[in-house]
C-alpha positions as CSV (number, residue, x, y, z in Angstrom):
1,M,12.7,0.8,-18.1
2,V,14.5,-2.5,-17.4
3,K,16.8,-3.7,-20.5
4,T,17.4,-7.5,-21.3
5,R,20.0,-8.9,-23.1
6,K,19.1,-12.2,-25.2
7,A,21.3,-15.2,-24.9
8,P,23.8,-15.2,-28.2
9,A,22.5,-16.8,-31.2
10,K,24.4,-20.3,-31.4
11,A,26.5,-21.0,-34.7
12,K,27.1,-24.1,-36.8
13,G,28.7,-26.0,-34.6
14,G,27.0,-25.6,-30.7
15,K,29.2,-22.8,-30.3
16,A,27.4,-19.2,-29.5
17,A,28.5,-16.4,-31.9
18,V,29.5,-13.6,-30.6
19,K,30.2,-9.6,-32.0
20,V,33.4,-8.6,-31.5
21,R,33.2,-4.4,-31.1
22,S,36.4,-2.1,-31.7
23,K,37.6,0.0,-29.4
24,P,36.3,4.2,-30.4
25,S,38.7,6.3,-31.9
26,A,40.4,9.1,-30.5
27,A,38.3,11.1,-32.5
28,S,35.2,9.9,-31.4
29,K,36.1,10.2,-27.5
30,S,34.6,12.7,-25.7
31,T,36.3,15.0,-23.6
32,K,33.2,16.0,-21.5
33,P,32.7,14.0,-18.0
34,P,29.7,11.1,-18.5
35,A,26.4,13.4,-17.8
36,K,24.9,12.5,-14.3
37,K,21.2,10.1,-14.2
38,K,18.7,11.7,-12.7
39,A,16.8,9.6,-10.5
40,A,13.5,8.0,-12.5
41,P,10.4,9.4,-11.1
42,A,8.6,7.2,-8.2
43,S,6.7,5.1,-11.1
44,A,9.0,4.5,-13.9
45,G,8.6,0.8,-14.8
46,S,8.0,0.3,-11.2
47,T,6.6,-3.4,-10.5
48,K,6.3,-2.8,-6.5
49,A,3.7,-1.3,-5.8
50,V,1.3,-0.6,-2.2
51,R,-2.3,-0.8,-2.8
52,L,-4.1,1.6,-0.3
53,T,-8.3,0.5,0.0
54,F,-9.9,3.4,1.7
55,S,-13.6,3.9,3.2
56,Y,-15.6,6.6,3.1
57,D,-18.7,7.5,4.5
58,G,-20.2,10.9,3.1
59,P,-16.8,13.0,3.2
60,A,-15.0,10.9,5.7
61,V,-12.2,8.9,4.7
62,K,-10.2,6.2,6.5
63,L,-7.4,3.4,5.4
64,V,-8.6,0.3,5.8
65,S,-5.8,-1.7,4.5
66,Q,-2.1,-1.1,2.9
67,D,-1.0,-4.5,0.9
68,R,2.7,-4.4,-0.8
69,V,1.6,-6.1,-4.4
70,E,3.8,-6.9,-7.5
71,M,1.8,-4.5,-10.2
72,T,2.5,-2.0,-12.4
73,V,1.9,1.0,-11.1
74,P,0.4,3.9,-13.3
75,P,2.5,6.9,-14.4
76,T,2.9,9.7,-12.0
77,D,0.7,12.7,-12.8
78,P,2.9,16.3,-13.2
79,L,4.0,16.7,-9.3
80,K,4.6,20.6,-10.0
81,G,2.2,23.3,-10.7
82,F,-0.8,22.2,-8.8
83,G,-1.4,24.9,-6.5
84,K,-4.5,26.1,-7.7
85,Q,-5.8,23.0,-9.6
86,K,-9.0,21.6,-8.8
87,G,-10.2,18.1,-8.4
88,F,-9.6,14.6,-6.6
89,W,-6.0,13.2,-6.1
90,A,-3.7,11.2,-3.8
91,E,0.2,12.0,-3.0
92,L,2.7,9.9,-2.3
93,R,5.6,12.2,-0.1
94,N,8.6,11.6,1.7
95,K,9.4,13.1,5.3
96,Q,10.7,16.2,4.1
97,D,6.7,16.2,3.0
98,K,8.2,16.5,-1.1
99,T,5.9,15.2,-3.5
100,L,7.0,12.1,-5.0
101,Y,4.0,10.6,-6.9
102,R,0.7,12.5,-7.7
103,Q,-2.4,9.9,-8.7
104,V,-5.4,12.1,-10.3
105,I,-8.4,10.3,-9.9
106,H,-12.2,10.7,-10.3
107,N,-13.8,11.9,-6.5
108,P,-14.7,8.5,-5.2
109,T,-16.8,10.2,-2.6
110,R,-18.9,12.0,-4.4
111,N,-22.2,13.5,-2.6
112,D,-24.0,14.0,-5.9
113,A,-26.1,11.4,-8.6
114,E,-27.2,11.4,-12.1
115,V,-31.1,11.8,-12.5
116,F,-33.5,11.0,-15.2
117,P,-36.7,13.3,-15.9
118,D,-39.5,11.1,-16.2
119,P,-39.8,11.4,-20.2
120,D,-43.9,11.6,-19.9
121,E,-43.5,14.7,-17.5
122,S,-40.9,16.9,-18.9
123,P,-39.4,15.5,-22.4
124,E,-37.5,17.9,-23.1
125,Q,-35.6,18.2,-20.1
126,S,-31.8,16.8,-19.4
127,I,-30.4,14.5,-17.5
128,A,-29.4,16.5,-13.8
129,R,-27.1,16.3,-11.2
130,E,-28.4,16.7,-7.8
131,A,-27.1,16.1,-4.0
132,A,-27.1,12.7,-2.8
133,P,-28.2,11.1,0.5
134,K,-25.0,10.2,2.6
135,R,-23.0,7.9,0.7
136,K,-20.8,5.4,2.1
137,G,-18.0,3.3,-0.3
138,V,-14.8,1.7,-1.0
139,F,-12.3,2.7,-3.3
140,V,-8.2,2.1,-4.0
141,V,-5.1,3.7,-4.9
142,L,-1.9,2.5,-6.0
143,V,1.2,4.0,-5.3
144,P,4.9,2.7,-5.8
145,D,6.4,1.0,-2.8
146,T,9.8,3.2,-2.7
147,D,12.1,3.2,0.0
148,E,11.4,7.4,0.6
149,G,7.7,7.0,0.0
150,D,6.5,7.6,3.8
151,S,3.0,8.6,3.8
152,V,0.3,9.3,1.5
153,T,-2.2,12.6,1.3
154,M,-5.5,12.9,-0.2
155,C,-6.4,16.1,-1.7
156,R,-9.8,17.5,-3.3
157,S,-11.9,20.6,-3.6
158,P,-13.6,21.9,-1.3
159,L,-17.4,21.2,-1.3
160,D,-19.2,24.7,-1.9
161,K,-22.3,23.7,0.1
162,T,-24.2,26.8,-0.8
163,G,-26.0,28.5,-4.0
164,P,-27.4,26.6,-7.0
165,G,-23.6,25.4,-8.2
166,R,-24.1,22.1,-6.4
167,G,-22.8,18.4,-7.2
168,I,-20.1,18.2,-9.8
169,R,-19.8,22.1,-9.9
170,A,-20.0,22.9,-6.5
171,F,-17.0,20.1,-6.4
172,A,-15.1,22.1,-8.9
173,S,-15.1,25.7,-7.9
174,K,-12.3,25.7,-5.3
175,P,-8.5,24.8,-5.9
176,A,-7.7,21.2,-4.0
177,I,-6.5,21.2,-0.2
178,K,-4.9,18.5,1.4
179,F,-7.8,16.6,3.6
180,R,-6.3,13.6,5.2
181,R,-2.4,12.4,5.5
182,F,-1.9,8.4,6.1
183,K,1.3,6.5,7.5
184,L,2.8,3.8,5.5
185,M,3.9,1.4,7.4
186,K,6.9,-0.2,6.6
């Protein structure tokens, strides 16, 4: 977080009012050395970002562009404990393959669609998800622009193409795996 200080208020006569602090007493001094500050997560208060634009054609994803921008980056999702999680996310990683930032997002490469039943033919049937034709589209991911950031890895649960559990259920049936890695330009 960036701390700002206000300029001192001017007192009567045009001179700035100054607060004077007394020195701490010997009793209030700590004998412990000051604690080391931990490095802030990659997204904490960061206004330097890399906007990554991806295109997809069915399950294939490619990086179309990357732009350095002045934007506030969303907070990182947890960096650990994702081994058996299901879903879709992007990870900013360093050269040693350590995750620096994670952004969980809705699956932009969906292979299904909501289907609304004809109320005249089946009034009791609810909205359903069914396999959709091969879809195309574009989506954007925002990651912090850091010196350590080397690549962005895309992770998603593999699609189960067999059995009745298609659509969203098929997507969330297995833990996510890394499916693409994109090197960042410096």
